[in-house]
Backbone as CSV, one residue per row, in Angstrom:
resi,resn,N_x,N_y,N_z,CA_x,CA_y,CA_z,C_x,C_y,C_z
1,UNK,110.855,131.996,124.384,109.548,131.705,123.843,109.083,130.361,124.400
2,UNK,107.818,130.312,124.813,107.248,129.112,125.407,106.617,128.249,124.315
3,UNK,106.906,126.967,124.328,106.356,126.032,123.358,105.071,125.454,123.928
4,UNK,104.035,125.387,123.091,102.737,124.861,123.521,102.588,123.452,122.960
5,UNK,102.259,122.511,123.809,102.037,121.140,123.367,100.813,121.075,122.468
6,UNK,100.833,120.148,121.518,99.759,120.027,120.545,98.421,119.700,121.200
7,UNK,98.400,118.815,122.182,97.143,118.405,122.817,97.003,119.043,124.194
8,UNK,97.214,120.319,124.243,97.181,121.042,125.504,95.742,121.201,126.004
9,UNK,95.597,121.268,127.285,94.304,121.476,127.910,93.698,122.797,127.403
10,UNK,92.424,122.750,127.062,91.757,123.934,126.498,91.800,125.133,127.444
11,UNK,91.589,124.895,128.736,91.612,126.005,129.693,92.978,126.675,129.756
12,UNK,94.024,125.870,129.684,95.385,126.414,129.682,95.640,127.202,128.397
13,UNK,95.166,126.669,127.296,95.308,127.355,126.010,94.598,128.705,126.042
14,UNK,93.406,128.744,126.596,92.652,129.998,126.717,93.393,130.968,127.630
15,UNK,93.906,130.461,128.743,94.646,131.327,129.677,95.856,131.969,128.992
16,UNK,96.593,131.167,128.244,97.762,131.692,127.531,97.346,132.714,126.469
17,UNK,96.257,132.432,125.774,95.777,133.364,124.742,95.343,134.689,125.364
18,UNK,94.727,134.641,126.537,94.331,135.866,127.245,95.567,136.699,127.566
19,UNK,96.673,136.024,127.836,97.934,136.712,128.143,98.671,137.154,126.877
20,UNK,97.964,137.114,125.753,98.501,137.528,124.441,99.630,136.635,123.937
21,UNK,99.619,135.375,124.312,100.568,134.419,123.765,100.139,134.131,122.325
22,UNK,100.969,134.553,121.378,100.617,134.442,119.949,100.497,132.994,119.494
23,UNK,101.311,132.111,120.044,101.201,130.703,119.667,99.863,130.117,120.117
24,UNK,99.433,130.469,121.293,98.140,129.982,121.796,97.004,130.532,120.930
25,UNK,97.099,131.815,120.597,96.075,132.414,119.742,96.061,131.745,118.364
26,UNK,97.242,131.487,117.829,97.338,130.822,116.527,96.750,129.416,116.599
27,UNK,96.996,128.721,117.697,96.460,127.365,117.847,94.926,127.400,117.905
28,UNK,94.374,128.353,118.616,92.913,128.498,118.678,92.368,128.803,117.285
29,UNK,93.015,129.727,116.604,92.575,130.103,115.252,92.639,128.894,114.317
30,UNK,93.747,128.172,114.344,93.936,127.008,113.475,92.907,125.920,113.772
31,UNK,92.614,125.730,115.041,91.664,124.693,115.433,90.234,125.020,115.019
32,UNK,89.832,126.286,115.170,88.425,126.633,114.973,88.107,127.343,113.656
33,UNK,89.081,127.862,112.954,88.783,128.651,111.754,88.053,127.888,110.650
34,UNK,88.364,126.615,110.377,87.592,125.933,109.317,86.090,125.867,109.622
35,UNK,85.752,125.511,110.863,84.332,125.434,111.238,83.689,126.814,111.224
36,UNK,84.424,127.808,111.702,83.856,129.153,111.797,83.699,129.794,110.422
37,UNK,84.578,129.429,109.484,84.400,129.918,108.114,83.112,129.334,107.542
38,UNK,82.832,128.081,107.861,81.573,127.462,107.416,80.371,128.184,108.010
39,UNK,80.477,128.567,109.270,79.389,129.312,109.912,79.172,130.632,109.180
40,UNK,80.243,131.364,108.957,80.133,132.663,108.270,79.597,132.483,106.855
41,UNK,80.036,131.436,106.195,79.607,131.178,104.820,78.107,130.879,104.739
42,UNK,77.530,130.361,105.811,76.092,130.098,105.812,75.296,131.396,105.683
43,UNK,75.847,132.477,106.179,75.150,133.756,106.169,75.609,134.659,105.037
44,UNK,76.858,134.529,104.636,77.452,135.421,103.655,77.785,134.624,102.400
45,UNK,77.191,135.016,101.290,77.332,134.272,100.049,78.754,134.303,99.501
46,UNK,79.379,135.447,99.515,80.720,135.616,98.952,81.772,135.077,99.926
47,UNK,82.566,134.114,99.473,83.549,133.462,100.342,84.587,134.448,100.866
48,UNK,84.959,135.432,100.057,85.966,136.402,100.488,85.422,137.302,101.603
49,UNK,84.177,137.720,101.464,83.548,138.500,102.531,83.393,137.650,103.788
50,UNK,83.026,136.381,103.609,82.882,135.480,104.758,84.220,135.331,105.493
51,UNK,85.312,135.235,104.748,86.640,135.149,105.364,86.962,136.428,106.132
52,UNK,86.669,137.575,105.520,86.923,138.857,106.193,86.140,138.963,107.496
53,UNK,84.886,138.554,107.448,84.036,138.613,108.637,84.563,137.654,109.702
54,UNK,84.986,136.477,109.283,85.536,135.517,110.233,86.779,136.085,110.922
55,UNK,87.642,136.712,110.165,88.862,137.294,110.747,88.507,138.413,111.723
56,UNK,87.560,139.259,111.338,87.101,140.330,112.235,86.512,139.731,113.510
57,UNK,85.741,138.664,113.353,85.130,138.013,114.515,86.197,137.381,115.405
58,UNK,87.233,136.802,114.820,88.308,136.248,115.637,89.035,137.350,116.407
59,UNK,89.140,138.519,115.823,89.726,139.645,116.563,88.873,139.933,117.802
60,UNK,87.556,139.870,117.640,86.658,140.070,118.783,86.785,138.929,119.787
61,UNK,86.984,137.715,119.285,87.179,136.570,120.176,88.391,136.827,121.062
62,UNK,89.504,137.206,120.460,90.726,137.408,121.243,90.642,138.638,122.139
63,UNK,89.944,139.665,121.690,89.757,140.862,122.514,88.906,140.556,123.741
64,UNK,87.902,139.689,123.567,86.949,139.394,124.646,87.203,138.057,125.335
65,UNK,88.300,137.430,125.029,88.592,136.111,125.584,88.624,136.116,127.113
66,UNK,89.044,137.212,127.689,89.087,137.324,129.157,87.681,137.246,129.760
67,UNK,86.652,137.498,128.950,85.266,137.459,129.415,84.638,136.068,129.305
68,UNK,85.330,135.129,128.641,84.802,133.764,128.536,84.784,133.156,129.925
69,UNK,83.623,132.685,130.365,83.443,132.227,131.734,83.536,130.715,131.901
70,UNK,83.919,130.000,130.871,84.065,128.545,130.920,82.748,127.854,131.274
71,UNK,81.650,128.489,130.908,80.321,127.886,131.061,79.856,127.542,129.655
72,UNK,79.589,126.303,129.407,79.244,125.890,128.056,80.519,125.659,127.257
73,UNK,80.340,125.360,125.995,81.511,125.024,125.185,82.201,126.279,124.666
74,UNK,83.493,126.189,124.564,84.299,127.273,124.020,83.961,127.473,122.548
75,UNK,83.793,126.375,121.823,83.437,126.453,120.413,82.089,127.155,120.231
76,UNK,81.130,126.838,121.090,79.816,127.499,121.026,79.919,128.992,121.269
77,UNK,80.795,129.385,122.180,81.017,130.805,122.479,81.595,131.508,121.254
78,UNK,82.573,130.877,120.614,83.166,131.448,119.401,82.117,131.531,118.294
79,UNK,81.342,130.466,118.149,80.314,130.410,117.101,79.312,131.552,117.253
80,UNK,78.919,131.835,118.481,77.960,132.919,118.730,78.539,134.263,118.285
81,UNK,79.820,134.476,118.531,80.483,135.705,118.090,80.472,135.775,116.558
82,UNK,80.733,134.661,115.901,80.724,134.620,114.432,79.341,134.971,113.886
83,UNK,78.312,134.362,114.450,76.940,134.627,113.993,76.592,136.097,114.204
84,UNK,76.914,136.622,115.373,76.614,138.037,115.645,77.365,138.961,114.699
85,UNK,78.580,138.619,114.371,79.358,139.441,113.431,78.736,139.396,112.036
86,UNK,78.264,138.231,111.626,77.582,138.109,110.327,76.310,138.952,110.305
87,UNK,75.542,138.875,111.378,74.315,139.672,111.462,74.649,141.160,111.399
88,UNK,75.664,141.579,112.112,76.069,142.995,112.091,76.488,143.416,110.693
89,UNK,77.255,142.578,110.024,77.694,142.891,108.659,76.499,143.051,107.729
90,UNK,75.589,142.104,107.786,74.420,142.147,106.898,73.561,143.355,107.225
91,UNK,73.398,143.649,108.491,72.603,144.793,108.910,73.189,146.100,108.350
92,UNK,74.509,146.222,108.353,75.174,147.440,107.891,75.218,147.519,106.362
93,UNK,75.494,146.403,105.705,75.742,146.420,104.267,74.552,146.097,103.384
94,UNK,73.519,145.570,103.962,72.347,145.223,103.156,71.108,145.725,103.870
95,UNK,70.162,146.098,103.093,68.870,146.485,103.646,67.986,145.233,103.640
96,UNK,67.877,144.621,104.801,67.055,143.423,104.902,65.582,143.798,104.852
97,UNK,64.836,142.998,104.146,63.401,143.219,104.061,62.706,142.007,104.648
98,UNK,61.841,142.279,105.583,61.066,141.216,106.205,59.606,141.428,105.853
99,UNK,58.958,140.335,105.532,57.535,140.406,105.248,56.820,140.397,106.582
100,UNK,56.103,141.454,106.870,55.373,141.558,108.132,53.983,140.960,107.940
101,UNK,53.816,139.734,108.352,52.471,139.188,108.380,52.358,138.239,109.550
102,UNK,51.266,138.351,110.229,51.047,137.542,111.416,50.419,136.195,111.087
103,UNK,49.887,136.066,109.880,49.244,134.828,109.480,50.255,133.979,108.733
104,UNK,50.531,132.831,109.275,51.475,131.934,108.632,50.658,130.868,107.919
105,UNK,50.767,130.872,106.617,50.003,129.942,105.798,50.828,128.690,105.589
106,UNK,50.204,127.545,105.681,50.919,126.329,105.326,51.413,125.534,106.507
107,UNK,52.683,125.225,106.464,53.228,124.196,107.323,53.532,124.649,108.736
108,UNK,53.399,123.713,109.611,53.831,123.858,110.999,55.356,123.747,111.006
109,UNK,55.990,124.346,111.999,57.450,124.329,112.078,58.006,122.917,112.109
110,UNK,57.329,122.002,112.719,57.855,120.654,112.885,57.582,119.766,111.676
111,UNK,56.772,120.209,110.709,56.390,119.321,109.619,57.265,119.459,108.381
112,UNK,58.309,120.250,108.442,59.209,120.423,107.311,60.039,119.160,107.132
113,UNK,60.036,118.633,105.916,60.816,117.422,105.687,62.260,117.794,105.367
114,UNK,63.208,117.049,105.926,64.609,117.366,105.680,64.987,117.130,104.223
115,UNK,66.013,117.825,103.794,66.495,117.671,102.427,67.112,116.285,102.307
116,UNK,66.769,115.607,101.237,67.269,114.251,101.055,68.781,114.245,100.856
117,UNK,69.373,113.129,101.208,70.821,113.003,101.165,71.372,112.925,99.750
118,UNK,70.513,112.857,98.737,70.993,112.777,97.362,71.629,114.086,96.910
119,UNK,71.418,115.158,97.649,71.979,116.444,97.283,73.303,116.660,98.000
120,UNK,74.232,117.260,97.301,75.533,117.556,97.911,75.407,118.779,98.814
121,UNK,76.406,118.963,99.649,76.447,120.137,100.521,76.438,121.398,99.668
122,UNK,77.146,121.371,98.551,77.189,122.532,97.649,75.797,122.841,97.092
123,UNK,75.040,121.791,96.734,73.675,121.986,96.233,72.802,122.646,97.299
124,UNK,72.892,122.132,98.513,72.074,122.656,99.608,72.457,124.094,99.911
125,UNK,73.783,124.370,99.950,74.230,125.744,100.211,73.769,126.676,99.101
126,UNK,73.801,126.199,97.863,73.329,127.000,96.735,71.853,127.350,96.908
127,UNK,71.052,126.378,97.312,69.623,126.628,97.520,69.401,127.639,98.641
128,UNK,70.139,127.493,99.725,70.004,128.434,100.841,70.474,129.822,100.427
129,UNK,71.584,129.875,99.674,72.102,131.164,99.201,71.115,131.897,98.296
130,UNK,70.287,131.132,97.597,69.353,131.766,96.663,68.122,132.358,97.361
131,UNK,67.984,132.082,98.656,66.872,132.678,99.409,67.080,134.192,99.542
132,UNK,65.996,134.955,99.593,66.140,136.381,99.926,66.817,136.507,101.301
133,UNK,67.555,137.591,101.491,68.382,137.746,102.693,67.611,137.579,104.002
134,UNK,66.422,138.157,104.094,65.641,138.034,105.318,65.256,136.595,105.610
135,UNK,64.821,135.880,104.585,64.468,134.464,104.736,65.695,133.671,105.165
136,UNK,66.809,133.909,104.478,68.040,133.178,104.729,68.517,133.368,106.170
137,UNK,68.455,134.607,106.639,68.921,134.912,107.988,68.098,134.148,109.021
138,UNK,66.790,134.221,108.931,65.924,133.541,109.900,66.055,132.027,109.763
139,UNK,66.106,131.525,108.544,66.253,130.086,108.331,67.536,129.574,108.978
140,UNK,68.652,130.256,108.738,69.929,129.835,109.333,69.890,129.872,110.855
141,UNK,69.358,130.950,111.397,69.311,131.078,112.856,68.439,129.994,113.477
142,UNK,67.332,129.680,112.831,66.398,128.698,113.391,66.842,127.260,113.096
143,UNK,67.017,126.957,111.817,67.242,125.570,111.411,68.675,125.095,111.641
144,UNK,69.632,125.988,111.533,71.026,125.572,111.639,71.594,125.873,113.021
145,UNK,71.369,127.080,113.499,71.927,127.471,114.795,71.074,127.021,115.976
146,UNK,69.792,126.757,115.738,68.931,126.250,116.800,68.298,127.306,117.693
147,UNK,68.304,128.555,117.254,67.660,129.603,118.050,66.144,129.471,117.941
148,UNK,65.440,129.922,118.954,63.978,129.947,118.957,63.520,131.319,118.459
149,UNK,62.259,131.407,118.078,61.741,132.651,117.492,61.889,133.876,118.405
150,UNK,61.651,133.762,119.710,61.861,134.952,120.550,63.314,135.450,120.513
151,UNK,64.257,134.508,120.483,65.671,134.889,120.418,66.000,135.536,119.072
152,UNK,65.479,134.952,118.005,65.726,135.490,116.659,65.144,136.893,116.544
153,UNK,63.932,137.054,117.040,63.279,138.365,116.983,64.118,139.413,117.701
154,UNK,64.655,139.054,118.842,65.488,139.991,119.602,66.781,140.300,118.860
155,UNK,67.430,139.262,118.325,68.699,139.446,117.619,68.541,140.329,116.380
156,UNK,67.454,140.107,115.646,67.259,140.816,114.378,66.399,142.072,114.525
157,UNK,65.939,142.311,115.739,65.099,143.477,116.030,63.835,143.493,115.164
158,UNK,63.172,142.328,115.161,61.897,142.173,114.471,60.936,141.548,115.468
159,UNK,59.637,141.476,115.103,58.737,140.824,116.042,58.731,139.308,115.797
160,UNK,58.269,138.592,116.775,58.286,137.135,116.725,57.462,136.590,115.561
161,UNK,56.337,137.226,115.276,55.501,136.804,114.148,56.232,136.929,112.824
162,UNK,57.036,137.967,112.693,57.813,138.151,111.473,58.843,137.040,111.341
163,UNK,59.473,136.663,112.445,60.441,135.569,112.418,59.774,134.275,111.953
164,UNK,58.623,133.980,112.507,57.894,132.768,112.119,57.488,132.817,110.654
165,UNK,57.041,133.967,110.213,56.624,134.137,108.829,57.797,133.950,107.868
166,UNK,58.942,134.547,108.205,60.124,134.423,107.354,60.549,132.957,107.239
167,UNK,60.501,132.239,108.351,60.863,130.825,108.339,59.895,130.032,107.460
168,UNK,58.627,130.301,107.610,57.620,129.602,106.815,57.829,129.854,105.321
169,UNK,58.051,131.099,104.961,58.270,131.443,103.550,59.567,130.816,103.037
170,UNK,60.612,130.820,103.847,61.894,130.222,103.452,61.719,128.730,103.182
171,UNK,61.016,128.062,104.061,60.812,126.618,103.900,60.011,126.309,102.641
172,UNK,58.978,127.080,102.398,58.177,126.859,101.190,59.022,127.057,99.940
173,UNK,59.816,128.108,99.937,60.663,128.386,98.790,61.710,127.291,98.608
174,UNK,62.293,126.822,99.695,63.267,125.734,99.608,62.628,124.446,99.087
175,UNK,61.434,124.151,99.573,60.752,122.944,99.091,60.462,123.040,97.596
176,UNK,60.068,124.214,97.159,59.800,124.418,95.734,61.091,124.241,94.930
177,UNK,62.190,124.779,95.436,63.477,124.653,94.754,63.950,123.199,94.731
178,UNK,63.727,122.472,95.815,64.119,121.061,95.889,63.330,120.251,94.879
179,UNK,62.041,120.511,94.784,61.198,119.806,93.811,61.684,120.085,92.401
180,UNK,61.999,121.334,92.113,62.503,121.704,90.793,63.818,121.003,90.506
181,UNK,64.708,120.971,91.481,66.007,120.323,91.326,65.847,118.821,91.105
182,UNK,64.945,118.198,91.854,64.686,116.764,91.686,64.161,116.483,90.277
183,UNK,63.184,117.282,89.846,62.604,117.096,88.520,63.662,117.262,87.435
184,UNK,64.543,118.209,87.620,65.621,118.442,86.657,66.560,117.234,86.619
185,UNK,66.919,116.715,87.798,67.843,115.586,87.876,67.228,114.315,87.249
186,UNK,65.920,114.146,87.431,65.263,112.959,86.891,64.758,113.168,85.457
187,UNK,65.008,114.333,84.905,64.632,114.622,83.527,63.155,114.795,83.305
188,UNK,62.411,115.128,84.367,60.962,115.314,84.206,60.613,116.771,84.028
189,UNK,61.618,117.626,83.944,61.332,119.043,83.721,62.169,119.580,82.623
């Protein structure tokens, strides 16, 4: 059995994992699983389902590792697989509803104010989790993953206007929830 050094070169680690070296695969899993569970959790409310999806996605990572072309970051490549697996899960297990409207009322994409630091990560995740699934999916893809509307529309098989509309509605709902939470914390509600 070959021993893998703790600070081994990433390319060598990937090469060994492609050759089905279980230690290399375990090292990749150990290194990236905490971050990838967070990615899955952004889309999937139930932590147990998020873990299952992450494990399924890691199986796809190891199955397709030979296709990684070392262009861009390895972590980004894994993250994309996680996001796609979450989208596939939601598509199969939930009937997503998107509001089809071409008129976006209210705010421009760039005018959304960030959530203040007074809220914990758990508070913010709770607010995002409370969004309707369609809003949540587009919000995560746009605001967290950094995809643009044409990419989101293609990934979710919706039109670009629907993606923009979902984001606008998600932001309005989040702002309303933040205001309510602030008022509750300050005792004004």
